[in-house]
KEGU-681674 format. One record per atom (N, C-alpha, C, O): x, y, z. Coordinates in steps of 0.2 Angstrom, whole numbers, plus 5000, padded with zeros to 4 digits. Each point is the difference from the previous one (the first is absolute). Layout:
N
XYZ...
//
This chain:
586
500349955000499750055000500550065000500550005003499150064993500450065001500050045006499549995003500950044999499950055006499550044999499750014995500150035010499550065000500450054997500650025001499150014994500450064997500150065004499650045003501249984999500050055003499950074997499750045003500549964990499850064996499549984995500049954997499550095003499450004994500150054995500050065002500049934992499950044994499450014998499849954998499950115002499350014997500150024993500550034999499149934997500150014992499650054999499450005002500950064995499750064998499849994992499950054997500249895000499849994993500650014995499849994994500750025008500750004996500349945000499849965003500750044993500549954999500549985006500349955000499850105004500550005006499849965005500549995003498949994999499949985007500449935000500149985006500049984989500349945002500750015000500449965004499950094993500850015000500150035008500549985003499050054999500150045007500049945004500450005005499149944995500049955005500649964999500349975004499950024989500649954999500750035004500449965002499750104997500550045002500050005008500650005003498849995000500050005007500249925002500449995005499449964991500149945001500849995000500249965003500150074992500749994998500450035007500549985001499250065003500350025007499949945005500350005005499449954993499849945005499450015005499949975005499650084993499550005003499449994995500050024994499549945009499449984996499550064999499750035004500249984989499450054999499649974995500249964996499150075004499549984995499750064998500150055002499549944992499750054996499249995002499849945000499950125002499250005001499750054997500450044997498949965002499750054996500150075004500050005006500150054990500150075003499450025005500250035005499149944994499550015004499949965006499550015004501149954998499949955005499850055007500350065000499449925004499850035006500550015005500449955000499750105003500550005006500149955004500549975002498950005000499949955005500449934997500349975004499650024990500349944997500850004999500349954998499950115004500750014999500350005006500650025000499049975005500350015007500749965002500450015004499549944993500749955002500650034997500649985002499550064993500550024997500550055004499750055003500949954996500450055003500050074997500250055003499749944990500150064996499649994993500049944998499850114999499550014994500450044995500350055001499749924993500350054994499450014995499649954998500350115000499550014995500350014994500450054999499449914997500649994993499950064995499550045001500949974995499950044994499549984995499749945001500050104994499549984996499950064995500250065002499549934992499950064996499450055001499950044996499749945009499350045000500250075003500550025003499050024997500050065004499550005006499549964999500750075006499650005006499350034999499549995004500450054991499350044999499649964994499550014999500949944998499449954996499549975004500249985005499250014994499549975003500149935001499849975005500549994990500249935001500749995002500249954999500250105004500649985002500049965006499550015004501149944997500049975006500050055008500250055000499649935004500150035006500249955006500149944999499850095007500249945005499750025007499850065000500049915004499850025007500350055003500649995002499150074999500450055004500249985007500550045003499249915000500149985007500749975000500349995006500049994989500749975000500650065002500549985002499350084998500450055002500050015007500350055002499349925002499950015007500049955005499850005006500449944991500149945003500649995005500149965004500450084993500850005004500449964995500649995002499149984993500549964996500350054996499850054999500949934998500450054995499649984994499849954998500250114998499750004994500550034995500350055002499849934992500550034995499650004993499749954997500250115001499650024993500650014996500450045001499549914993500550024994499650024994499549964997500850105001499850024993499150025002499950045004499749924991499350025002499849995007499550025002500949945002499949995007500150055004499850015006500750044992500250065004499350054998499850035004500149974990499450054998499349985003499750045002500149894999499549995003500050015007499550025003501149975001500150015007499950075001499650025004500750034992499950075001499350024999499850055003499849924992499450024998499549985006499650045002500449905000499749985005500150035008499550005004501050034997500250035006499950075000500250035004499550014990499850064999500650044997499950065001500549924996500550034996499850014993499449984998501050054998499750034992500549974996500650005000499049964995500349974994499850034994499450014999501150014997499850034993500449984995500549965001499250054992500249974994500750044999500050065000500549904999500750034999499950034993499749984995500850085004500050044994500549964995499950004994500549965009500549964997500149935003500349995005499549964991500049935004500949985000500450034996499749925008500749985002500049934999499749975004500650014990500049934998500849985000500450034997499849925006500649985000500650025005499850025006500849984992500450035005500050075003499850044997500349975009500050075002500550005007500249955002499950115001500450015004499750035006499750065000500349905006499750025006500550045005500549975002499250085000500450035005499649995007499550035002500849935003499749985006500450035005500650005001498950035004500350045005500249955006499849945000500750095005500049965006499450005004499850055002499949894999499549995004500149955006500349944999499450095007500149965006499549945001499650015005500449944991499449955000500449944996500450004996499349945006500349944998500049994993500449964997499150064999499949984993500550034996500349974995499950105006500550034996500749995003500550034997499649945008500750005004500649974996500049944997500450115003500749984995499850024993500449974996499150065002499950014992499950064997499750014995500550045009500050074999500550024993500549964999499350094998500550014994499650004993499449985000501150034996499749994993500149934998500549975002499050004993500049934998499649994995499550034999500649914996499649994995499449965002500149955003499450074994499349965003499649994992500350024995499149955006499649984994499350035001499749995005500150054991499450035000499549974995500249974995499150045006499649984995499250035002499549965002500550114998499450035002499950074996500550024997498950005004499750064997499850035006500350055002499249945001499750035007500650025005500549964999499350085004500550025006499750015006499450034999500949965007499850035006500250085000500650025000498950025000500150075001500150025006500450045001499149945004500150025007499949935005499549974999501050015005500049955003499550005006499850065002499949905001499650005005500250035007500650005001499050035003500350035007500449955003499849945000500850085003500349955003500649974997500349965003499750054990500649964996500450064998499950065000500849914999500550044999500349984993500149944999499950114997500449984992500849995002500350055002500049894996500749995001500349984993500649995001499150014994500349994993499750034995499450025000501050004994499650034994500549994995500649995001499250014992500450004994499850074997499650045002500749974991500050064997499250024998499850065001499849884998499450014998499449985005499450004999500849985007499649975005500250035007500549985003499150074999500250045006499849955007500350025005499349934994499949965005500149924998499549974998501150015003500249944998500149955005500049944999500050085007500049965006499750045006500150065000499549915004499650035006500049955005500049944999500150095007500149975006499550015006499950065001499849915003499650015006500349945005499649955002501150065000500449955003499649975006499949945001499850115004499849985006499449964998499849965004499950044991499449964999500149944996499549964998501250034999500349954996499550004993499749954998500350114999499650014994500650034995500350055002499749924992500550024996499850004992499549964999500850084997499750004993500750034996500450045002499749914992500450024996499850014993499649954998500550094998499850014993500349954995499749984995500950005007500449954996499949935001499649975005500750004991499949925001500749975003500449984996499650005011500649975003500149934997500649985000498849994998500149934998500349984994500149954999500050114996500349994994500650015000500350055004500149904992500750005000500450074999500650015002499150034995500350064998500050065004500250054999499449935007500150045006500649975004499949955004500650084995500649975002500049985006500249945002499650105004500049985007499349985002499850005006499849974989499349985002500049955006499650005004500949954995499949955005500250025007499849975005500550084996500250035006499350035003499849995006499850054990499450025002499649955002499750005006500249944990499549955003500349975006499649975004501050024996500349975007499950045006500049975006500150104992499850045006499350005003499850005005499849994990499250005002499949935003499650005005500749944993499849945002500249985006499749985005501150054996500249985007500050075005499949995006500350064991500050065004499450035003499950025005499649984990499350035002499649945003499750015005500249944991499549955001500349955006499649975004501150034997500349955004499849934999499949975005500150014989499949934997500649955002500650025000499249935001500649945001500049954994499549984997501150015001500049954993499749935002500149975004499350024991499849935000499849974994499549964999500850064996499949974992500649984998500550045000499649914997500649964996499749954996499849955002500250064991499749954996500349935000499749954999501050065002500449945001499949975006499950035005500149904994499949965006499349995002499849985006499750034989499349995000499849944997499449985000501049984996499749954996499749955005499449984998500849995007499749955004499450025003499649965000500350115002499450025001499550004995499449995000500850044993499550004994499849924999499449994998501049975002499949934999499349985004499549974998500750045009499549985005499350034998499549975000500550104999499550034999499649974994499449995000501049984994499749974994499649945002499449984998500949975007499749955003499550015004499549965000500550095004499350025003499550024996499449985001500750064994499550024995499749944996499450005000501049964997499949954996499749945003499549974997500750015009499849945003500149944997500549994999499049974998500149934997499950024993500049954996499950115001499950004994500650014995500550005003499450004991500550014995500150084997499550035000501049984997500050064997500150014993500549974998499150084998500150014993500250074998499750055002500949954996500350064997500050024993500149964996499750115003500250024993500750055001500150055003500549924993500650035001500250034994499949984994500350085007500150044995500850004997500250024995500249955010500750014999500350065002500650014999499050045005500450055003500249985007499949955003500350105000500349995007499549985005500149955004499350084996499550005005499749934999500149965005499750024991499649934998500549945001499849945002500850074996500549955000500249995008500049945002500150125002500249995007499449975004500149965005499350054993499449995004499949924999499849965004500350024989499949924998500649975003499849945002500750084999500649965004499850005007500149945003499750115000499849995007499549945001500149955004499350074992499549945001500349934999499949955003500550044992500349944998500449975006500049945002500450105002500449995005499649995006500149965004499350074997499750005007499549944999499749975005500150004989499449954999500449944996499749945001500850064996500349954996499850014992499450034999501049944997499750024993499449964997499750024995500249925008499449974998499350035002499549984998500550085006499450035002500050074996499550035001501049994995500050064997500049994992500449964997499150085000500149994993500050074996499650045002500949974993500050074998499850004993500149944997499650115000499850004992500450084998499950055003500449944992500250074997499750014993500149964996499650105003499650014995500450034994500250065002500049924992500450044996499450034995499649984996500650095005499550034996500150034993499650034997501149955001500250014994500350085000500150034995500049995010500250065002500750015004500250055002500149894998500549995005500750024996500050014994500549995010500650014997500349944997499749955002500850054994500349944997500349965006500450025005499449914995500449955005499650015007500249965005499350084996499750015006499549945002500049995006499749974989499649955003500549945002499849975004500850024992500549955002500250015006500149955004500050114998500350025007499549985006500249985005499250044993499549995006499949935000499949985006500149984989499849935000500549965005499949955003500750084997500549965005499950015008500349975004499150074998499750015006499649945002499749995005500249964989499649945002499250024998499649965003500350094994499250014999499849994993500350004994499049985006499849994993499850064995499750055002500549944992499950064995499350004997499949944998499750115002499450004997500150044994500350065001499649934993500150034994499450044999499549974999500650105001499350044998500250064995499650055000500949944997500250064995499550024995500050054998499749894999499550014995499450045003499750054996500149945010499450045003500350075001499650054999500949965004500250075001500150044994499750064999500749924997500250044994499450004996499950064997499649895002499450014996499650065003499750044997500249965011499650055002500350074999499750055001501049954998500350075000500150034992500150054999499749904996500150024993499650064999499450005002501050054995499750074996499950045007499750054998500649945008499950055005500650045001500649985000499350095000500550045000500150055007500550035001499049975002499950055006500449955006499949945002500550115001500449965005499549985006500149945003499550105000499649985004499649954999499949955005499850044989499649954998500449934999499749955002500950054996500549955001500049975007499949945001500250105003500049975007499449975003500049955003499450084995499449985002499849934997499849955003500450054991499849934996500549945003499849955001500950075000500449955003499749985008500049945002499950115001499749985006499349965001499949965004499750064991499449954999500149934999499849965003500750044991500149944998500449955004500049935000500450105005500449965004499549975005499949945002499650115001499549975004499549944997499949955003500050064990499749944997500449945000499749945002500950064997500449955000500149975007499949945000500250115005500049975007499449955002500149955002499450084996499349975002499949944996499949955003500350054991499949934996500549945003499949944999500750095003500549955003499749985007500149945002499650105002499849985007499449964999500049955003499550064992499549954998500249944998499749955003500850054993500249934997500349965006499949945000500450095004500349965005499650005007500249985005499250044994499550005006500350025006500049975006500350094994500350035006499550035005500149995006499350034991499550035004499649935004499850015006500349944991499649935003500449965004499749975005500950024994500449965004500450035005499950065002500649905001500350025007500650044997500649975001499250084997500650054997499950075003499550025002501050014998500150075003500550044994500449974998499450095001500450034994500650055003499950045005500749944993500650045002500150064995499949994994500350065009500250064996500650035003500250005006500150044989500750045002499750075001500350044997499249985007499850075001500550025005500249975005499950094994500550045004499650065003499450014998500950035006499650055004499850054995499450025001500950014995499750054996499549984995499550044998500549895000499349984996499450015004499550024997500549965010499450015004499750075000499450015001501150045000499850065000499850044994499550045000500849944994499950034994499349974997499750034996500149915006499349974998499550015005499549975000500650095004499450025004500149995007499550005004501149994998500149995007499950065004499950005006500350064990499750065003499650044995500150014994499450035008499550034997500450044994499750004995500750045006500450044995500449964995500150034995500149915006500549954996499549974995500349974995499150035005499549964996500050024993499849974996500550095003500050034993500749974996500050014994500449975009500749984998499949944994500150014994499749935010500049954995499849945003500150005006499549954992499849945002500449954998500149984994500349985011500449964998499849934999499549985003500749974992499749934999499849975007499549975001500950045004499949965006499550045005499949985006499750064991499550035004499350024996499650045001500449914994499450004995499449975004500149975006499350034992499449985004500049935002499949985006500349974989500049935002500549995006499949965005500750074995500449995005499950035007500349985005499350084994499750035005499649955004500049995006499649984990499549945004500549955004499849985006500649994990500549965004500350025006500049975005500250104995500250035006499450005006500249995006499350034992499450005005499949945003499850005006500349954990499849935002500649965003500049945002500650104999500649975003500349954997500249955003499750064990500349954996500650024996500149994994500350055009500650034996500650015005499950015006500749994992500650005004500550054996500249994995499950075008500550054998500550015005500050055004500549914996500550005006500450064999500450025004499650034990500550075000499550065001500250064999499249935002499650064999500250055005499750055000500749945004500250065005500750024998500350045004500049954991500650014998500150044993499649994995500950065006500250034993500449964997500349955003499950084990500349964995500849995003500349945001500050115001500749985002500049965006500549965001499050045004500049955005499849934998500149955003499650044991499849944998500749974997500149945000500350104997500749984998500449975006500449964999499550085007500349975005499949935002500449965001498950034999499749945002500249944995500149955002500050074992500349964994500749985001500249944998500150115004500849985001500049955005500449955000499250065006500049955005499849934999500249965003499350044992499849944997500549974996499949944997500750095001500549984995499950004993500449974996499050075002499950014993500550034996500350055003499949944991500650034996499850074999499450025000501350024999499950074999499750004994499650044999500549924996499850014993499250015000499850034996499849945009499350025001499950055004499550044999500849975007499950055004500250084998499750055003500849954993500250064997499950024994500350044998499149934999499850014994499750074999499750025005500550014990499650074999499250005000499849954997499950105006499350005000499849994993500350024995499149955004499749994993499350015001499749985004500050064991499350025002499549934998500149964997499450055007499449945000499849994993500049944998499850124998499849984993500449984996499849984994500950025007500549974996500250054995500050065001500249914993500350044995499450044997500150054996499349935005499550044997500050075001499750044997500649985009499950085001500850034999500150065002500349904994500650024998500050004992500650004997498949985001499950004993499550064998499449984999500750085000499650054998499750004994500349974996499150055003499650004994499850074997500150055004499649964991499750064997499349994996499949954996499650095006499549994997500050034992499649994996500850045002500250034993500750024999500450015005499749994988500750024999500150085000499550035000501149995000500150085002500850014998500449965002499750104995500750015000500350045006499750035003501049964998500350045005500050075000499950024994500150025010499950084999500750035003500249995006500150044990500650035001499950065004499550035000500949995004500050055005500850025001500449964999499750115004500750025002500449965003500650005000499049965004500349965006500249934997500549975002499150004994500149934997499349984996499750054997500149895004499449974997499549975004500149955003499350094996499549975005499649934996499850004995500349955010499849944997499249995002499950005006499649994990499350005002499949925003499549974999500950015005499949945004500050025008500550035002498949965001499950035007500349955005500049944998500250095007500349965006499750035007499850065000500349905004499850035007500550045004500649984999499250075005500550045003499750015006499449995001501150045004499750035006500350085001500650005001499050044998500250074999499650045006499450005000501050025005499750035006499749955003500249955000499150055003499649955003499749964996499749955003500250064990499649974996500349964995500650004999498949964998500349954996499950044993499650044999500949954996500050024994500049954995500249955001499550064993500049964994500250034995499650044997501049964999500250064996500549974995500449955001499750084993500549974995500650015003500250045005500349934990500749995003500550054994499950014994500650025010500450044995500649964999500349975004499950034989500649964999500650044998499850054996500849945005500550044998500649964997500149955002500350084994500549964997500649995005500250055003500049884997500550005005500750044998500450015005499750014990500650054997499850065002500550045001498949985000499750075002500250025007500249965005499850114996500050035008499550025002499650034996500349975010499450035004500450065004500449995004499350084994500250055004500850005000500350025005500049954990500850015001500249945002500749995000498949965003500449945004499949944995499650004995500749955007500049944996499249965000499750015005500249964990499349984999499849965005499450005002501049965001499949955004500150025007500149965005499850104997500150035006499250005003499650034999500449925005499349995003499650065005499450015000501250025003499750055003499750074996499550035001500949974994499750054995499449984996499650044998500349905001499449974998499550025004499550034997500449965009499550015004499950085001499450034999501150015001500050075000499650024994499550045000500649934994499750024993499149995001499650044998500349905006499349995000499750055005499450024999500950005006499750065005500050054996499550045002500849984992500050064997499450004995499750054998500249884999499650004995499249985003500049985005499550034991499449975002499749954994500150014994499649935009499749964995500449944999499849974996500750025008500449944999500349985007500250045004499849904997500349985007500649955000500249975006500050014988500749964999500550044995499850044995500849945006500550014995500449954998500349975005499650014989500449934997500550034995499950044996500849935005500450014994500049954996499949945001500250084992500149944995500749994999500450044998499849895005500649984999500249954995500649984999499049994997500149964994499250014997499549995003500650034989499450004997500249984993500550014997498949964999500249994993499850064995500150004994499650055009499850074996500150055004499949995006500350084992499950055004499450005005499649974997500350065008499450015004499450034997499549985000500850084995499450044997499649954995499550014997500949945002499649954994499749955003499749964996500350025010499649945004499450035002499850065001499749894999499350015002499749955003500149945000499450085004499649955005499549974996499750034996500349915005499549964996499349975003500249985006499350024992499549965003500249945003500449964996499450025009500249935003499649985006499850045004500249904997499649975006500549955003500549984997499349985008500349955004500049934996499549975001500950024994500049944996500549955003500550025003499449924995500549955002500750024998500650005003499350024991500750014996500450065003500650004999499050055004500450055003500249985007500650025002499049945002500249975006500649965000500450005004499749974990500649954999500650044998500549985002499450084994500550044999500350045007500650005000499050025005500250025006500349955003500550025003499249924998500349955004500849984998500449995003499650024990500749994997500550055002500649995002499250074998500350065001500250015008500650025001498949955004500250015006500549945002500450015005499549934991500549945002500750034999500549985003499650064991500650024998500350055005500649995002499050065001500250045004500249975008500550025003499049944998500249965007500649965000500450005004499749974989500649965000500650045001500450005005499750054991500650055000500150025006500549995003498950045000500050035006500349965006500350035004499549914996500249955005500749984999500450005004499949994989500749974998500550065003500549995003499350074997500450065001500050025007500450045002499049935002500050025007499650075001499950025006499850004989499750065000499349995004499850055003499949904996499449995004500050005006499550025004501249975000500050015007500150065003500150025005500050034990500150085002499350035000499950065002499649914994499350035000499549985004500049945001499450095000499549965003499549974995499649965002500550074992499449974995500350034994500350055000499549904994500250014993499449994996500149964996499350095004499649984994500250014993500350044998499549924999500150014992499450014997499549965000500450104996499350024998500049994992500550024997498949964999499950004994499650064998499450005002500850044994499450054997499950014993500550014997499050005001499949994992500250064996499650034996501149985005500350064996500549964995500449965002499450054991500449964995500250034995500050075000500449904996500450034994500049944994500149945002499750074993500049954994499649945002499450015002500849944997499749935002500149995007499649955003500750085001500149995007499450045004500150065000499449915003499550035004500050035006499750055001500849925003500150015007500750035002500549994997499550045009500650035003500149975007499549985003501150015000500149985007500250065004500450054997499449955009500350055005500249975005499749955003500950075000500449975006499950055006500050065000499749905005499950055005500349975006499649975004501050034998500349985006500050055005500150064999499649925007499950055006500349975007500049945001500250105003500249995006499650035006499850065000499949905005499550025005500149965006500349955000499550085005500049965006499349975002499949955003499550094995499349985001499650004995499549975001500750064993499550004994499650075001499750024995500450015010499650075001500350054996499750044996501049965004500550044995500449964997500149945003500250084992500549974995500450044997499850064998500849925001500550044995500249964994500249945001499850094993500249974994500749995001500350045002499949904996500749975002500350014992499749994995501050035005500450004994500349945000500249975005499950004989500449954998500650034997500150054998500449895001500750024997499950004993499549964998500850084997499950004994500249944997499649984995500849985007500249934998499349965001499849964995500050035010499449965002499450034996499649964997500350105002499450034996500149984993499549994997501150015001500149984992499949944998499949984995500349975011500049935000499249974999499849964996499750085008499349995001499850024992499649974997500650095001499750024993500149964995499649984996501050005004500249954994499649955000499849984994500149985011499649935000499250034999499749974996500050085007499350024999500050024993499549974996500950065001499950034993500149954995499850014994500449935008500049944996499449974999499949974994499650045010499349985000499750044994500050065001499749914993499850044994499550045001499950054997499649945008499450055001500250055004499650045001501049975002500150065005500350054996500650004997499150065004500250064995500550045005500550044997499549965009500450035003500049985008499649965003501050075000500149985008500150085003500450044998499249965007499950065003500250005009499949945003500350115000500350005007499550055003500050064999499649915006499650045004500450045006500249965004499950104995500550045005499650035006500350045003499149944998499550045004500049975007499949945000500150095005500049985007499250005002499650024996500349955009499349995003500150055007500449995004499250064996499650034995500650044996500550005002499250034992499350004997499849944996499450014998500949945001499749944997499949955005500350005006499349954992500049945004500549954998500350004995499849955009500549944999499749984993500350014994499149955006499749964995499750074995499950055002500049934992499650044995499450015000499750054999499949895003499349995000499849985007499449995001
//
């Protein structure tokens, strides 16, 4: 059993609540996420409360709020970003629309403050901001202790009441001293004691599995990812291989060699590529792709469950659900808008309600699951795999409703292929700017990643910059072609992805990056209809990411092999950090 959470993070509807809880756990203290509206009485067991960041405005009628009574219980409360604004608003301060938003790196000037949260942190320091609204006037009894050039109230304190707010994000790696702020809050303000360590929990997890399953057997859908593989292995160890069965569904959207890799785990392979590719025929819209894949996967699951009489016989369903899955699928009121995971669809919810499901990892984050996997002795080849999207290659194979020419601009060429970005607090969906690798940006080399992001900030209507590093024709002569998700294009992407992964692994480059998506876009020249985009990024948590430079020799080697594919018209390099772009393109 998990300990009682000493820190509770109230989910204010943004993407930050899980990162904040995970960073507290990294300090050795158990933390959980709860809905922002949780009543103060239901939080009484916690030593401290964090109100998370989020994109809302406190003046919007549907914006997240919290029980004002939490500020008078004597528990420590830290408001982060939107959390600071909400605290100020509920306690009588003034929050206004900022004249100029502050997104990304900023410099904080923190005063000397005689309280435990800011102890040892005074001075100028790099922080990470993502906000437009600002606290114009803090509540009575609060002192302003920090500011930036565009935010006069970047940190506030009512130390005698153990109430604090910061406009920046200490949980993000780009806030260089962020861990110190969280450590000060957890140990200095809340006086927590260490009680959480994912390592050494295997025996406890195995006993919990036995208690849940009883005399039944366990059936698993195994994806080949870290979570389902660790959960499957835990159940096999706890119950014995004879009582655990696994099925892997090959959707036809997998990477080269993926099915063979997963089959080595001892699971049965269910071929369903015709069903998935048939359902996706002619589809171009990215959200429609995701919806179809999700629906089809549920149908396949239900068919397999029915065929094996899982609902009728002495079986229990096993899943690799991890903690964020339960929150994003409706575990909190504000998270219901994010996405519904395959392991939280209606049929599976019925199994949960009837006590016929076992989810040994449901309280763990991804990095904690890897720790459990290491204790189980699973190979690094599995545990250190780069993250791969659930819909597979489908969302890395971009489509276009109709053909269109590229548009020349003073800065490069606008490619009429849309990708997802994150600009400010909002999702953007915009065309891509392509430049020639031999050209310069503002007098700097074309492959200068920092200048590429600066270029996006200066322009409107684009959210990525890609550099053409190898093409069969000049950029001005290339054209986007009408295209959909066909088996031929998926196979083309699979081949390109395999080339990049092999070279990246042989060179050791894959060990230096967090993820390396390979994207296919319908930008062609002559008889070659598509182009490849390379997207190596480095990240700690996926919340922010930096585009990573490859050596010229490595890039040239990849280009040579990719351009040997006759249907590939060009190879491009995505130079854009997150933000303003996302890691994936769809």
